[in-house]
C-alpha positions as CSV (number, residue, x, y, z in Angstrom):
1,M,15.2,205.0,26.4
2,E,13.9,206.6,29.3
3,T,16.3,209.2,30.7
4,T,16.3,210.3,34.3
5,T,17.2,213.9,33.3
6,I,15.0,216.5,32.4
7,I,14.4,216.9,28.8
8,T,12.8,220.1,27.2
9,D,10.8,220.5,24.0
10,T,11.7,224.0,23.2
11,H,9.0,224.4,20.5
12,T,5.6,222.2,20.8
13,H,2.2,223.4,19.5
14,L,0.0,222.1,23.0
15,Y,-3.0,224.3,21.9
16,S,-3.3,222.7,18.7
17,E,-6.7,221.2,17.8
18,E,-5.4,217.9,17.0
19,F,-4.9,217.7,21.0
20,D,-8.4,218.9,21.9
21,Q,-9.3,215.1,22.4
22,D,-6.4,213.9,24.9
23,R,-4.3,217.1,25.5
24,S,-4.2,216.2,29.5
25,E,-3.0,212.4,28.7
26,M,-0.8,213.8,26.1
27,I,0.8,216.1,28.3
28,Q,1.0,213.5,31.3
29,R,2.4,210.9,28.3
30,A,5.4,213.3,28.0
31,I,6.1,213.9,31.7
32,N,6.2,210.3,32.5
33,V,9.1,209.6,30.1
34,G,10.9,213.1,31.5
35,V,10.0,215.6,29.1
36,S,8.7,218.1,31.5
37,R,9.4,221.8,30.1
38,F,7.5,223.1,27.2
39,F,8.1,226.1,25.0
40,I,5.0,227.3,23.3
41,P,5.4,229.3,19.9
42,A,2.8,231.4,19.2
43,I,1.0,231.3,15.8
44,D,-1.3,234.7,15.6
45,S,-4.0,236.4,17.7
46,T,-6.1,233.5,17.6
47,C,-4.1,231.2,19.5
48,T,-3.4,233.5,22.4
49,K,-6.3,232.9,24.7
50,A,-5.6,228.9,24.4
51,M,-1.8,229.7,25.2
52,Y,-2.8,231.5,28.6
53,E,-5.2,228.7,29.5
54,L,-2.2,226.2,29.0
55,E,-0.1,228.0,31.0
56,E,-2.8,228.4,33.8
57,N,-3.6,224.6,33.7
58,Y,0.7,223.7,33.7
59,P,2.4,226.7,35.6
60,E,5.3,224.7,36.4
61,N,5.5,223.3,32.7
62,V,4.6,225.6,30.1
63,F,6.7,228.6,28.9
64,L,5.0,231.1,26.3
65,M,6.3,232.8,23.6
66,M,4.4,235.8,21.6
67,G,4.9,236.3,17.9
68,L,3.5,236.2,14.5
69,H,4.4,233.0,12.1
70,P,5.4,234.0,8.8
71,T,2.5,232.2,7.0
72,Y,0.1,233.8,8.7
73,V,1.3,237.1,7.4
74,K,-1.7,238.4,5.6
75,E,-3.3,241.9,4.9
76,N,-4.0,242.3,8.5
77,Y,-0.4,241.9,9.8
78,L,0.3,245.4,11.0
79,E,-2.9,244.8,13.5
80,E,-1.2,241.5,14.4
81,L,2.1,243.1,15.4
82,Q,0.2,245.6,17.1
83,H,-1.5,242.9,19.1
84,I,2.1,241.4,19.9
85,E,3.2,244.9,21.1
86,N,0.3,244.7,23.6
87,E,0.7,241.5,24.9
88,L,4.5,242.0,25.2
89,K,3.5,245.4,27.5
90,K,1.6,243.2,29.7
91,R,3.3,240.2,30.9
92,K,6.4,238.1,30.7
93,F,7.3,235.9,27.7
94,Y,10.1,233.7,27.1
95,A,10.8,234.3,23.2
96,I,9.6,236.0,20.2
97,G,8.5,233.2,18.2
98,E,8.1,231.8,15.9
99,I,8.9,234.5,13.1
100,G,10.6,234.3,10.3
101,I,10.2,233.7,6.6
102,D,8.0,230.8,4.6
103,L,8.3,230.7,0.7
104,Y,7.1,227.3,0.6
105,W,3.4,227.8,0.6
106,D,2.8,231.1,-1.0
107,K,5.4,233.8,-2.2
108,T,2.5,236.8,-2.4
109,H,3.6,238.4,1.0
110,L,7.5,238.1,1.0
111,Q,7.9,241.7,1.6
112,E,5.0,241.8,4.4
113,Q,6.9,238.6,5.8
114,Q,10.3,240.6,5.5
115,I,8.8,243.5,7.1
116,A,7.3,241.5,10.0
117,F,10.2,239.7,10.9
118,R,12.5,242.6,11.4
119,T,9.9,244.4,13.2
120,Q,9.9,241.2,15.8
121,I,13.6,240.9,16.1
122,R,13.7,244.5,16.9
123,L,11.2,243.9,19.5
124,A,13.0,240.9,21.0
125,K,16.0,243.1,21.3
126,H,14.1,245.5,23.1
127,Y,12.5,243.2,25.7
128,K,15.9,241.4,25.8
129,L,14.4,238.2,24.5
130,P,15.4,235.2,22.4
131,I,14.0,234.8,18.8
132,V,12.5,231.7,17.3
133,I,13.0,231.2,13.6
134,H,11.0,229.7,11.2
135,C,12.6,229.1,8.0
136,R,11.4,227.2,4.9
137,E,12.9,227.7,1.7
138,A,14.0,230.8,2.7
139,F,17.5,230.7,4.2
140,D,18.7,233.4,2.1
141,E,16.0,235.9,2.9
142,I,16.6,235.2,6.5
143,F,20.2,235.5,6.7
144,N,19.8,238.6,4.6
145,I,17.9,240.0,7.4
146,M,20.0,238.5,10.0
147,E,23.1,240.0,8.6
148,D,21.7,243.6,9.2
149,E,20.4,243.1,12.3
150,K,23.2,241.2,14.0
151,S,24.4,241.8,17.5
152,D,25.4,240.6,20.6
153,D,21.9,241.2,21.9
154,L,20.3,239.1,19.0
155,F,20.2,235.4,20.1
156,G,18.0,232.3,19.9
157,I,16.6,229.1,18.7
158,F,16.9,228.5,14.3
159,H,13.7,226.1,14.9
160,C,13.3,222.9,12.7
161,F,16.7,223.2,11.2
162,T,16.5,221.3,7.9
163,G,19.6,223.5,6.1
164,T,23.3,222.1,4.9
165,Y,26.4,222.2,7.4
166,E,27.3,225.4,5.9
167,Q,24.0,226.8,6.7
168,A,24.2,225.2,10.4
169,L,27.6,227.1,11.0
170,K,26.0,230.6,9.4
171,A,22.9,230.1,11.8
172,I,25.1,229.3,14.8
173,S,27.3,232.5,13.9
174,Y,24.0,234.9,14.6
175,N,24.0,233.3,18.0
176,M,21.4,230.7,17.2
177,K,20.9,227.4,18.6
178,L,19.9,224.8,16.2
179,G,16.2,223.0,16.8
180,I,16.6,219.3,16.0
181,G,13.4,217.2,16.2
182,G,12.0,214.3,14.6
183,V,13.7,215.4,10.9
184,V,17.2,213.7,12.4
185,T,15.3,210.1,12.4
186,F,14.2,210.6,8.6
187,K,16.3,208.6,6.1
188,N,16.0,211.3,3.9
189,G,16.4,214.0,6.6
190,K,20.4,214.6,5.8
191,I,21.2,216.7,9.2
192,D,22.3,213.1,10.8
193,Q,25.0,213.3,8.1
194,F,26.9,216.3,9.5
195,L,25.4,216.9,12.9
196,H,28.3,215.1,14.6
197,K,30.5,217.9,13.4
198,I,28.4,220.4,15.4
199,D,29.4,220.9,18.9
200,L,26.1,219.9,21.3
201,K,26.3,223.2,23.1
202,H,24.6,224.3,19.7
203,I,21.8,222.2,20.0
204,V,18.3,222.3,21.5
205,L,15.7,219.8,21.3
206,E,12.1,220.0,19.7
207,T,9.0,218.2,18.4
208,D,7.2,221.0,16.5
209,S,4.4,218.6,17.5
210,P,1.4,217.9,16.2
211,Y,3.6,218.0,13.3
212,L,7.2,216.2,12.2
213,A,6.8,213.1,14.4
214,P,10.0,210.9,14.6
215,I,10.5,207.6,13.2
216,P,8.7,205.3,14.3
217,F,5.8,207.6,14.2
218,R,6.5,209.4,11.0
219,G,3.4,210.3,9.2
220,K,1.4,210.2,12.6
221,R,0.5,213.2,15.3
222,N,3.6,214.0,16.9
223,E,3.5,214.7,20.5
224,S,6.0,216.1,23.0
225,S,6.6,212.3,24.5
226,Y,8.0,211.1,21.1
227,L,10.8,213.2,22.0
228,I,12.8,210.4,23.6
229,N,13.0,209.0,19.9
230,V,15.2,212.1,18.9
231,V,17.2,212.0,22.2
232,D,18.1,208.1,21.4
233,K,19.0,209.2,17.7
234,L,21.6,212.0,19.0
235,A,22.8,209.7,21.5
236,L,24.0,207.6,18.5
237,I,25.1,210.4,16.3
238,Y,27.4,212.0,19.4
239,S,28.1,208.7,20.9
240,L,26.9,209.8,24.0
241,S,24.4,208.5,27.0
242,A,20.7,209.5,26.6
243,N,21.2,211.0,29.8
244,E,23.6,213.1,28.9
245,I,21.9,214.5,25.7
246,A,18.8,215.2,27.9
247,R,21.0,217.3,30.3
248,V,23.1,219.3,27.7
249,T,20.6,220.3,25.6
250,T,18.3,221.2,28.5
251,D,21.2,223.1,29.8
252,N,21.0,225.1,26.5
253,S,17.5,225.6,26.7
254,K,18.1,227.4,29.9
255,A,20.8,229.5,28.2
256,I,18.5,230.6,25.8
257,F,15.2,231.3,27.4
258,G,16.7,232.3,30.6
259,I,14.7,229.8,33.0
């Protein structure tokens, strides 16, 4: 169902090479169905140039983050963190992200991931920016650092939230909104079973495109226009109109990103 209200995709990798063949058409499809605000997480320094080009081409729609993704924390992570500091000094970003800990693929660099996460949280506080957290099989490790760093000036989004109800409440207690995307439409996604108990004021929408496409596109390339499938699912969960879901979640995104 299309909405007449602006929908915000708080997490999309529009610079991904998976969009190289049809990027402008894909972005236009999203804008056509009301998804017109795109927040772009960084992965590492190799995507910086492509992000800047996106912003140049879509200055009204594209808003950039700066950060080092945990699965890209390698031997050169200190150089990568320096790159982030250099860019933050030069220009405006809307968040530090995506940052966090990922123990799904590889546990080799856990210590470096922890250092990088903590360092970037402190950068966010210094620049008065929100953080966007990537967490995969690492809730305890993430929450341990959040517990150390928690403060009134620490806030942001727990991207692609797939935890339990208790973990959701804990994330919210650290001033985090929950980033909800395609997983909420999956039969085995589980979050749809308790989401109605979480006030909508704690929710923002995201695709994480090109990953995690919602039903009925599961397994295919995800794109921002598919966010309306997530809106429809949340409308069912909360017994609200799609317009109301779009309005509240976009307002929530404005509260986080300041735009």
